[in-house]
C-alpha positions in Angstrom: 90.0 55.8 84.6 88.4 58.6 87.3 88.2 62.4 86.5 91.6 64.0 87.1 90.8 66.5 90.4 90.5 70.1 90.4 90.6 73.0 92.4 86.8 73.9 93.2 86.7 78.0 92.5 83.8 79.6 92.9 82.2 81.2 89.4 81.4 84.7 89.5 78.8 84.2 87.0 77.0 82.1 89.8 77.1 84.7 92.3 74.6 87.3 93.5 75.0 90.6 90.9 74.8 94.0 91.7 70.9 95.2 92.3 70.2 97.5 89.9 67.6 99.3 91.9 69.4 99.9 95.2 72.6 101.9 96.1 73.5 100.8 92.0 77.9 101.4 91.2 78.4 104.0 88.2 81.7 103.0 86.8 84.1 106.3 87.4 84.8 108.9 84.3 88.2 107.9 83.1 90.8 110.7 82.6 92.3 111.6 79.6 95.9 109.7 80.6 93.8 106.5 81.6 92.0 103.3 79.3 90.9 101.3 81.8 89.3 101.1 85.1 91.1 98.3 86.6 93.7 95.9 85.7 93.7 92.5 86.7 96.4 90.3 87.2 96.5 86.7 87.6 98.0 83.3 87.1 97.3 81.3 84.3 96.6 78.6 86.3 93.4 80.8 87.6 92.4 82.2 84.3 88.6 80.6 83.8 88.0 82.3 87.1 89.6 85.5 85.9 88.1 85.5 82.6 84.8 84.6 84.1 85.2 87.7 86.4 86.5 89.8 83.6 83.4 89.5 81.6 81.2 90.0 84.6 82.6 93.2 85.2 82.4 94.3 81.9 78.8 93.8 81.8 78.7 96.3 84.5 79.9 98.7 82.3 83.8 99.1 83.6 86.5 98.6 81.4 89.1 96.2 82.1 92.5 95.2 81.2 93.0 91.7 80.8 96.6 90.9 79.7 95.7 87.5 77.5 93.6 90.3 75.4 95.4 93.9 76.1 98.9 93.0 75.6 100.8 94.8 73.0 102.5 92.4 70.4 106.1 92.6 70.4 106.4 94.0 74.1 107.8 92.1 76.8 106.0 91.4 80.0 107.3 94.0 82.0 107.1 96.6 79.6 103.3 95.5 79.0 103.0 95.7 82.8 104.0 99.1 83.5 101.8 100.3 80.6 98.9 98.8 81.8 99.3 99.8 84.9 99.7 103.7 84.7 96.9 103.6 82.1 94.5 101.7 84.8 92.8 103.9 87.4 92.9 100.7 90.0 94.9 97.3 90.1 93.3 94.5 90.8 95.6 91.2 92.1 93.7 87.5 92.2 95.5 85.9 95.2 96.2 82.3 95.3 99.4 80.1 96.0 100.6 79.8 92.2 100.3 84.2 91.6 102.2 84.5 94.7 104.9 82.6 93.5 105.1 84.0 89.7 102.9 87.1 89.0 103.7 89.0 92.2 107.5 87.5 92.6 107.7 89.4 88.8 106.3 92.3 89.9 108.2 92.6 93.2 111.5 91.6 91.6 111.2 94.4 88.8 109.8 96.8 91.2 112.0 100.0 89.6 109.5 99.8 87.1 105.9 100.1 88.7 107.2 101.5 92.3 106.0 105.0 91.2 102.1 104.2 90.1 101.7 101.1 92.5 102.8 103.8 95.5 99.9 105.9 94.1 97.0 103.6 92.6 95.1 101.3 94.9 95.5 97.5 95.0 92.3 95.4 95.3 93.7 91.9 96.4 91.0 89.0 96.1 91.9 85.8 97.8 90.7 83.2 96.0 91.3 80.0 97.7 92.2 79.8 102.1 95.5 80.0 103.4 97.5 81.8 100.7 100.7 83.5 102.4 100.1 87.2 101.2 103.4 89.2 100.0 105.1 91.3 102.7 104.2 94.7 101.2 99.9 94.2 100.8 99.9 92.8 104.5 98.4 96.3 105.5 95.9 95.9 102.7 92.3 94.8 103.4 91.5 91.6 100.7 88.4 90.5 99.7 86.9 87.0 99.7 86.4 85.4 96.1 84.0 82.5 98.6 82.2 85.9 100.1 78.7 85.5 99.0 78.6 89.6 98.6 81.7 89.3 96.9 80.5 90.8 93.7 79.0 93.7 95.4 81.8 94.5 97.2 84.3 94.6 94.1 81.8 96.7 92.1 81.7 99.4 95.3 85.3 99.2 95.4 85.9 100.2 92.0 83.3 103.0 91.6 85.2 104.9 94.6 86.9 107.7 93.7 91.0 106.8 94.5 91.4 109.7 96.5 88.6 108.4 99.5 91.1 104.5 99.1 93.4 106.0 101.6 96.0 103.4 102.7 95.1 101.1 99.6 98.6 101.2 97.7 101.5 99.2 98.7 103.8 100.5 101.5 107.1 102.1 99.9 109.4 99.4 98.3 113.3 100.1 99.3 115.9 99.0 96.7 115.6 95.1 96.4 118.6 93.4 96.5 118.7 90.5 94.3 120.1 86.7 95.9 120.5 83.9 92.9 117.9 85.5 91.0 115.4 86.2 93.2 114.9 89.6 94.7 115.2 90.5 98.6 113.8 93.4 100.4 116.3 94.8 103.0 115.7 94.2 106.5 114.1 97.4 108.2 115.1 98.0 112.4 112.8 98.0 115.0 114.1 100.9 116.3 114.8 102.8 112.8 112.7 105.7 113.2 115.1 106.9 116.3 118.5 106.4 114.7 121.0 108.4 114.4 123.4 108.1 111.2 126.2 106.7 113.6 123.9 104.2 115.6 123.6 100.3 115.1 120.0 99.2 114.4 118.4 96.4 116.4 116.3 93.8 114.7 114.0 91.7 115.9 114.4 87.5 116.2 110.7 86.3 116.7 110.8 85.1 113.0 112.1 85.4 110.0 110.8 87.9 107.8 108.4 86.8 105.2 111.4 88.4 102.2 114.2 86.1 103.6 112.2 82.6 103.5 112.7 81.7 100.3 116.4 81.4 101.1 117.0 80.4 105.1 116.8 77.1 105.8 117.4 77.0 109.5 115.7 79.7 111.2 116.9 79.1 114.8 120.1 79.8 113.0 119.2 82.8 111.4 117.8 84.2 114.8 121.2 83.4 116.6 122.7 85.7 113.5 119.9 88.2 114.6 121.3 87.9 118.3 124.6 88.4 117.4 124.0 91.4 115.6 122.5 92.9 118.0 124.7 92.1 120.8 127.5 93.6 118.4 125.4 97.0 118.0 125.2 97.3 121.4 129.0 97.7 121.6 130.4 100.9 123.0 131.9 102.6 120.6 134.5 105.4 121.8 133.5 107.9 118.7 129.5 107.5 119.7 129.7 109.9 122.4 128.4 113.7 121.6 132.1 114.7 123.5 134.2 112.5 122.1 133.0 113.6 118.5 133.3 117.1 119.5 136.7 116.5 120.8 138.0 114.7 117.3 136.5 117.7 115.3 137.8 120.3 116.9 141.6 118.8 116.8 141.2 118.2 113.6 140.5 121.6 113.0 144.1 122.4 114.9 146.0 120.5 112.9 144.7 121.8 109.7 145.7 125.0 111.2 149.3 125.5 112.3 150.0 128.3 114.0 152.9 130.4 112.0 156.7 129.9 113.3 158.4 133.1 114.5 160.6 135.4 112.1 163.6 136.3 112.8 
C-alpha cells in the first residue's frame, strides 16, 4: 500500500547555521522577571518541525519555552500560555493553516488575558507554509519564511536584538471582542474614525468583508449592501447635529430649569 502523503516542511537541522566567526549572535541577558528568551507557539500538526527548531535555538544558547515541556501540570492551557508569555522576552508564532484555525483563535478569543503583554512584547511570525491567511492583527508585521535558506540566521538575529530596537513588532491594540456563536469578533473601525465627533456616525468600507467577519459571513454581496445602507443612513442630517441646534437646546434647558420667580403681593 502506498505511503500516506504528507506535507514537506523544511528541516531546520538541514538549514545553514549561524557562523561562529562572522556576526555571531549573543543571547540577551534575562531579567529577573524573565525565564526564557522566546516562547514558541505552534499547532500540534507542526510539532516535528517546531521541535527541531527548539533544538536548534537551544544549541545556540537560547532558552526556549515550549508548551509540551514547560507548561505547568494542573493549570489550564490559557493560564500556562499567559504565564509563559509574561516570562519570555519574545513570542514566536509558527504560522500554518492549522495554527491560524486553532492556536491563534485561542489567543484572539481570550485576548483579555494576553493583551497587556502582547502589546509590549515583539512577535515573530514564521511562515511555515505558503498561502496562509495571516490574522488581521499580524498583517503589519514582517514575517520570516521557513523555506528561506537564510532563515536560521535571520531568526537568530531577531532573537538576539533588544526589544526596544524592534519597534512596530507588537500586535496592534485589540478592541474588546464580541462573541458570536463561540467565536471572537473584533468590532469594525470606521474609515473616518480619527476625525469623528462623539455625535457623528462613522463611514465603513464596503470594498471587502473584513477578516474578523469572514467566519460568519456567507454572502459577501449582502454584507457589502448592508454596509452601503448603513453609510447612507449615517449621512442623513439629524437636526441636532449642527452646533447652533445643540446650543439652542442647551439654552432652552437651562431656562426651563430656572423658571422666573412670580410677583408677590
